[in-house]
NUMAR-290267 format. One line per field, with one value per residue (C-alpha): residue number from 1; residue in three letters; x, y, z negated. Coordinates in Angstrom, 3 decimals, m for minus. Each point is the difference from the previous one (the first is absolute). Last residue first. Example, Ala and Ser with C-alpha at 12.3 -4.5 7.8 and 13.67 -1.06 7.14 Angstrom:
# NUMAR-290267
num	2;1
residuo	ser;ala
X	13.670;m1.370
Y	m1.060;m3.440
Z	m7.140;m0.660
# end
This chain:
# NUMAR-290267
num	360;359;358;357;356;355;354;353;352;351;350;349;348;347;346;345;344;343;342;341;340;339;338;337;336;335;334;333;332;331;330;329;328;327;326;325;324;323;322;321;320;319;318;317;316;315;314;313;312;311;310;309;308;307;306;305;304;303;302;301;300;299;298;297;296;295;294;293;292;291;290;289;288;287;286;285;284;283;282;281;280;279;278;277;276;275;274;273;272;271;270;269;268;267;266;265;264;263;262;261;260;259;258;257;256;255;254;253;252;251;250;249;248;247;246;245;244;243;242;241;240;239;238;237;236;235;234;233;232;231;230;229;228;227;226;225;224;223;222;221;220;219;218;217;216;215;214;213;212;211;210;209;208;207;206;205;204;203;202;201;200;199;198;197;196;195;194;193;192;191;190;189;188;187;186;185;184;183;182;181;180;179;178;177;176;175;174;173;172;171;170;169;168;167;166;165;164;163;162;161;160;159;158;157;156;155;154;153;152;151;150;149;148;147;146;145;144;143;142;141;140;139;138;137;136;135;134;133;132;131;130;129;128;127;126;125;124;123;122;121;120;119;118;117;116;115;114;113;112;111;110;109;108;107;106;105;104;103;102;101;100;99;98;97;96;95;94;93;92;91;90;89;88;87;86;85;84;83;82;81;80;79;78;77;76;75;74;73;72;71;70;69;68;67;66;65;64;63;62;61;60;59;58;57;56;55;54;53;52;51;50;49;48;47;46;45;44;43;42;41;40;39;38;37;36;35;34;33;32;31;30;29;28;27;26;25;24;23;22;21;20;19;18;17;16;15;14;13;12;11;10;9;8;7;6;5;4;3;2;1
residuo	ser;ile;ser;leu;ser;gly;ala;pro;glu;asp;thr;leu;thr;thr;glu;val;trp;glu;ala;thr;ala;pro;ala;leu;leu;val;gly;asn;arg;tyr;his;gly;ser;ala;leu;leu;leu;gly;pro;glu;leu;gln;glu;leu;leu;pro;ala;pro;arg;asp;val;pro;arg;ala;arg;leu;gly;ser;trp;gln;glu;ile;pro;thr;ala;thr;arg;leu;trp;pro;leu;thr;ser;gly;leu;gln;ser;arg;met;leu;glu;leu;cys;arg;pro;gln;ala;gln;asp;gly;pro;glu;leu;thr;ala;gly;leu;leu;leu;arg;gly;pro;gln;gln;pro;val;leu;asn;phe;gly;gln;leu;ser;leu;val;ala;pro;trp;asp;thr;trp;asp;ala;pro;gly;asp;lys;leu;glu;leu;asp;ile;val;gln;gly;leu;val;pro;thr;met;ala;arg;gln;his;gly;leu;pro;ala;leu;leu;ala;glu;ser;asn;leu;ala;thr;cys;ile;val;val;ala;glu;tyr;asp;arg;cys;asp;glu;arg;asp;thr;glu;val;gly;trp;arg;pro;cys;arg;asn;thr;gly;thr;arg;arg;leu;asn;leu;val;lys;ser;pro;his;lys;arg;val;ser;val;arg;ala;met;ala;leu;arg;leu;ala;arg;gln;leu;val;leu;pro;glu;leu;arg;gly;asp;arg;glu;ser;cys;leu;gly;gly;ile;cys;ala;val;pro;lys;asp;met;ala;pro;val;leu;gln;leu;gly;leu;gly;gln;arg;arg;glu;ala;leu;thr;gln;met;arg;lys;leu;gly;asp;asp;asp;asp;ala;leu;gln;ile;leu;pro;ser;asp;leu;gln;leu;ala;pro;glu;phe;arg;gln;met;ala;lys;ile;trp;gln;pro;trp;leu;ala;met;ser;arg;gln;arg;leu;arg;trp;gly;arg;gly;ser;his;arg;arg;tyr;val;asn;gly;met;leu;val;gly;leu;ser;ala;ser;ser;gly;asn;arg;glu;thr;thr;asn;pro;gly;ser;asp;val;ala;val;ala;leu;arg;pro;asp;tyr;leu;cys;val;ser;his;gly;cys;asp;ala;leu;his;trp;ala;thr;gly;ala;gly;val;val;gly;ala;gly;val;val;ala;met
X	29.647;m0.853;0.099;0.505;m0.641;3.436;2.005;2.225;3.673;1.433;2.659;m0.928;m3.723;0.209;2.096;m2.389;m3.118;1.473;0.723;m3.548;m1.509;2.047;m0.762;m3.758;m1.215;2.558;m0.729;m3.766;m1.634;1.210;2.389;1.164;3.355;1.762;1.301;2.623;2.711;2.388;m1.660;m2.564;m3.135;m0.226;m3.093;m1.437;m2.022;m1.990;m2.747;m2.358;0.561;m1.866;2.330;2.153;m0.248;3.220;m0.277;1.136;0.580;m1.640;0.697;m1.836;1.027;m1.684;m3.565;m2.435;m3.079;m3.297;m1.927;1.669;m2.041;m3.104;1.417;m2.915;m1.842;3.245;1.665;m0.589;m0.018;3.039;2.014;m0.792;0.741;3.371;0.868;m0.891;3.187;m0.460;3.263;1.634;1.300;m3.058;m2.924;m0.984;m1.311;2.635;m0.943;1.492;m0.927;2.681;m1.221;1.189;m1.958;1.291;2.888;0.515;m3.465;m0.355;m3.027;m0.250;m2.442;m1.644;m3.488;1.217;3.086;1.117;3.577;1.832;m3.392;m1.418;m1.580;2.869;0.122;m1.877;m0.379;m1.769;m0.084;m1.132;3.220;1.736;3.437;0.254;2.825;m1.308;0.936;m0.622;0.490;0.129;m0.644;2.401;m0.813;1.883;0.599;1.952;1.293;3.018;2.096;3.349;m0.182;m3.403;1.238;2.079;m2.566;m2.862;1.789;0.325;m3.566;0.811;3.730;0.057;1.811;1.938;3.125;1.752;3.398;1.523;2.290;1.068;m0.162;2.297;m0.831;m1.965;m3.074;m0.619;0.293;m0.937;1.035;m1.890;1.185;m1.574;2.113;m1.549;m1.782;3.136;1.148;0.020;m3.698;m0.082;m1.823;0.021;0.059;0.264;0.292;2.800;0.427;1.518;m0.399;1.827;m2.080;2.427;m2.326;0.324;m0.148;m3.352;m1.364;0.985;m1.630;m3.110;m0.314;0.161;m2.683;m2.226;0.509;m0.992;m3.060;m1.409;m1.586;m3.768;m2.840;m1.298;0.284;m2.723;m2.502;m3.143;m2.993;m2.684;m2.868;m2.923;2.211;0.692;3.731;2.620;m2.456;m3.752;0.013;m2.059;1.383;3.415;0.072;3.029;2.984;3.100;0.838;m1.354;m3.622;0.326;m3.339;m2.037;1.805;m0.624;m3.709;m0.243;1.873;m2.463;m2.861;1.618;0.306;m3.680;m0.868;1.958;3.505;1.636;3.128;3.346;1.874;3.713;1.600;2.941;3.399;2.571;3.436;3.278;1.470;2.609;1.832;2.960;m1.054;m3.594;0.604;m0.180;m3.074;m1.788;0.765;m1.217;m3.215;m0.491;0.216;m3.492;m1.561;1.943;m1.230;m3.584;0.132;1.543;m2.542;m2.903;1.272;0.752;m3.525;m2.234;m2.122;m0.439;m0.898;3.479;m0.388;3.006;2.533;m0.423;3.543;0.115;3.420;m1.401;1.609;2.187;3.235;m0.987;m1.229;2.870;0.081;0.210;m2.679;2.127;2.703;3.730;m0.072;1.528;m2.043;1.420;3.495;0.957;2.471;m2.276;m2.533;1.904;m1.135;1.868;0.424;2.783;m0.460;2.170;m2.434;0.149;m3.623;0.587;1.233;m3.246;m2.106;1.850;m0.236;m3.715;m0.739;1.914;m1.896;m3.442;0.544;1.322;3.515;m0.463;2.027;1.188;3.163;1.367
Y	m23.869;m0.298;3.709;m0.572;3.617;1.090;m2.439;2.791;m0.988;m1.192;m2.149;m3.159;0.639;0.614;m3.130;m2.165;1.466;m0.615;m3.618;m0.489;1.614;m2.340;m3.173;0.545;m2.526;m2.674;0.149;0.293;m2.975;0.731;2.979;m0.455;1.734;3.319;0.828;2.720;0.556;2.892;2.428;m2.110;m1.907;1.473;m1.818;m1.693;m2.999;m1.288;m0.752;1.716;m0.564;m2.185;m2.959;0.435;m2.765;m1.777;m2.325;m3.601;m1.985;m3.015;m2.498;m2.474;m1.910;m1.952;0.098;m1.657;1.921;m1.900;2.187;3.127;m0.392;1.193;3.532;2.154;m2.639;m1.664;3.119;m0.415;m3.809;m0.166;2.314;m2.054;m3.273;1.406;0.980;m3.411;m0.531;3.410;1.866;0.764;3.462;1.649;1.725;m1.552;1.795;1.683;m1.290;m1.686;m2.010;m0.386;m1.451;m2.473;m1.361;2.510;1.819;1.727;1.455;1.952;m0.335;2.157;m0.818;2.614;m0.665;0.129;1.645;m0.958;0.899;0.224;0.032;m3.002;0.726;m1.541;m3.026;m2.386;m3.525;1.297;m2.612;m3.633;m1.786;2.889;m0.519;2.009;1.813;0.775;3.110;0.661;3.055;m0.665;2.711;0.537;2.574;3.184;1.818;3.236;0.595;2.288;m0.156;m0.718;m3.662;m0.189;1.359;m2.912;m2.649;1.960;0.402;m3.754;m0.183;2.353;0.676;3.529;1.764;3.079;0.795;3.364;1.502;m3.443;m1.962;m3.611;m2.794;m2.916;m2.533;m3.121;m0.207;3.724;3.104;3.371;3.036;3.238;3.572;3.138;3.180;2.607;m2.541;m2.120;m3.027;m3.760;m0.857;m3.716;m2.257;m3.732;m3.350;1.002;m3.136;m0.172;0.118;3.527;1.835;3.247;2.169;1.063;1.908;m2.614;m2.859;1.298;m0.095;m3.644;m0.876;1.981;m1.754;m3.407;1.129;1.157;m3.193;m2.018;2.194;m0.114;3.456;0.164;2.239;3.506;2.661;m1.333;m0.410;m1.903;0.078;m2.655;m1.734;m2.323;m3.075;m3.245;m0.396;m0.041;0.433;0.507;3.750;2.785;3.421;1.298;3.535;2.090;1.200;1.547;2.520;3.152;m1.114;m0.487;1.260;m1.641;m3.323;0.097;0.671;m2.970;m2.157;0.943;m0.942;m3.375;m0.684;0.759;m2.361;m2.890;m1.454;2.330;m1.136;1.799;m0.043;0.754;1.021;m0.492;m1.642;2.432;m0.946;m1.495;m2.331;2.604;m0.471;2.365;2.893;m1.010;1.234;3.704;m0.416;m2.014;2.593;2.874;m1.847;m0.847;3.585;1.238;m3.261;0.392;3.547;m0.978;m2.955;2.010;2.785;m2.449;m1.672;3.345;1.323;0.800;m1.570;m3.489;m2.887;m0.907;m0.739;2.230;m1.843;m3.736;m0.999;m3.807;m1.552;m3.517;m0.354;m2.847;1.751;3.153;m1.799;m2.463;m3.278;m3.225;m1.933;0.417;m2.153;0.400;3.522;0.564;2.832;2.985;m1.430;m0.826;1.838;3.058;m2.060;0.731;3.665;3.233;2.809;2.564;3.462;3.060;2.678;1.658;m0.009;m3.269;m1.479;0.957;m1.316;m3.326;m0.523;0.875;m2.365;m2.786;0.577;0.294;m2.843;m2.308;0.659;0.756;2.382;3.165;1.606;3.509
Z	m42.535;3.707;0.844;3.735;0.936;m1.099;m2.105;m1.301;m0.126;m3.285;1.749;m1.869;0.367;3.743;0.530;m2.009;1.651;3.460;m0.845;m1.272;3.106;2.204;m2.023;m0.260;2.596;m0.830;m3.728;0.369;m1.684;m3.562;0.267;m3.593;0.464;0.432;m3.487;m0.301;m2.610;0.727;m2.370;m1.838;1.018;3.487;1.198;3.049;m1.216;2.969;m0.764;m2.437;m3.715;m2.511;0.714;3.101;2.637;0.969;3.008;m0.072;3.172;1.578;2.742;2.196;3.111;2.778;m1.354;2.453;1.155;0.203;m2.433;1.347;3.205;m1.885;m0.322;m1.161;m2.082;m1.027;m1.396;m3.739;m0.002;2.265;m2.222;m3.087;1.821;1.057;m3.565;m1.441;m1.992;m1.636;m0.093;m3.335;m0.888;m1.460;1.700;3.328;3.038;2.110;3.439;3.038;3.084;2.658;3.291;2.608;3.010;2.504;m1.692;m3.329;m0.610;m3.275;m2.282;m3.123;m2.786;m2.254;1.355;3.621;1.447;3.516;0.755;3.339;1.735;1.899;3.381;1.975;m2.279;2.337;m1.379;m3.077;m2.775;0.163;m0.920;m1.670;m1.517;m3.181;m1.799;m3.486;m1.967;m3.697;m2.182;m3.725;m2.543;m2.866;m2.699;m0.702;m3.282;0.067;m3.517;m0.119;m3.181;1.654;m1.046;1.784;3.349;1.271;m1.026;1.606;3.313;0.546;1.336;2.891;0.379;1.356;m2.875;1.136;m2.027;m0.088;m0.749;m0.098;m2.336;0.529;m2.609;0.696;2.690;0.823;m2.271;0.259;m2.190;1.520;m2.019;0.479;m0.176;m1.414;0.033;m2.266;m2.186;m0.022;1.985;m0.524;m0.275;0.656;2.469;m0.545;1.791;3.658;2.109;2.550;3.755;m0.087;3.308;0.671;2.331;2.720;2.359;2.778;m2.500;m1.224;3.565;0.397;m3.310;0.905;3.358;m1.690;m2.427;2.852;2.006;m3.065;m0.608;3.576;0.144;0.359;1.122;m0.505;2.705;2.326;m2.840;1.001;m2.340;m0.177;1.704;m0.769;0.115;1.853;0.229;2.773;1.515;m0.419;m0.451;m1.517;0.811;m1.122;m1.386;0.757;m1.990;1.601;m2.707;1.657;m0.234;m3.725;m1.317;2.757;m0.449;m3.749;0.496;2.365;m2.509;m2.708;2.309;0.697;m3.719;m0.481;2.847;m1.531;m0.432;2.540;1.802;m0.210;3.284;0.064;3.271;0.132;m0.295;m1.381;1.218;m1.206;2.632;0.965;m3.351;m0.422;2.251;m0.743;m3.549;0.907;2.205;m2.695;m2.677;2.169;0.914;m3.717;m1.260;0.901;m1.216;m3.240;m0.538;0.698;m2.359;m2.803;0.451;m0.143;m3.156;m1.664;0.313;2.950;2.745;m1.395;2.305;1.229;3.725;0.800;m2.140;0.388;0.911;m0.241;m0.671;m0.405;m3.399;m1.214;0.941;m1.908;m3.126;m0.146;1.881;m2.021;1.924;3.120;m1.564;m0.326;1.461;3.426;1.498;m1.889;m0.345;m3.570;m2.275;0.081;m1.938;m3.216;0.231;m0.602;2.543;m0.393;1.546;0.674;1.141;3.415;1.125;1.881;m3.277;m1.744;2.898;0.124;m3.773;0.006;2.868;m1.722;m3.250;1.604;2.501;m2.700;m1.240;m3.703;m2.181;1.727;m1.362;0.404
# end
């Protein structure tokens, strides 16, 4: 079978399928380049440009597909990390994650959430004055962050171990080449002749729409830009011992790198063009809570496109035809939902019951 797209979702799916005994080919032109050696950091893809935040247990909803996907992924991530640490020891989940309340009502909702999920490592955080001044929040010991470049490097090493065949080429077209009784799919690329497969899994974000439309499947997705800024803090916290792995505030994620350095990221902007005053926008929204951001100096800045489904909930997990699966449009949660997505793909292809997951 073929997997199209080698971000975290595509690479994770290819690795999982091969580990389950399937013969897998992975297509993506970026496979010709080392994970951390792109020509310019501003040209990172969605996975590489992310912060790798896993915000699964602090999800506000208590039911539905989104909640089940998050819970399944958070259950699988420790297994995935342990398996990949054999190839990349640097891969680890940095925790905890603290989500700060915007107001008293928000704090009350967090208190209710902590009471409902006592077995998931959630606890209420009281008012604090460092590393930020706030009325309180919610601490999740099991949520946190995976370094996305380390994760992708680990996935490539793990895929080599299970003999995933990598094709550093762009898929141009998909063709139906089989029959109704025995469906097969042709994959045409810019570098080689068309190859036939029993199944194709599309994990290529915004490029998915162009591959599906000629086959009669309309799955519109819109680009949303995620931005990350590496900041040097002049007046920030000198002592980082009380700083969590991730601090989430008003839709922004703050990740300490070392004393005096901080990553600030958010997925804010519709479209595919970054605002030139991104840092000023972030400072204006967070300045009252984090006054030391006003004197921070940007060292580096990058962005990456996320695919958000139009008029459909994210992500798109669908079997469009026998042997044609769509696992794309994860929006902000590609890294978080990669394990549950890979499991759904394998379960669907082998026609095994999904059990209690029921994510369709």
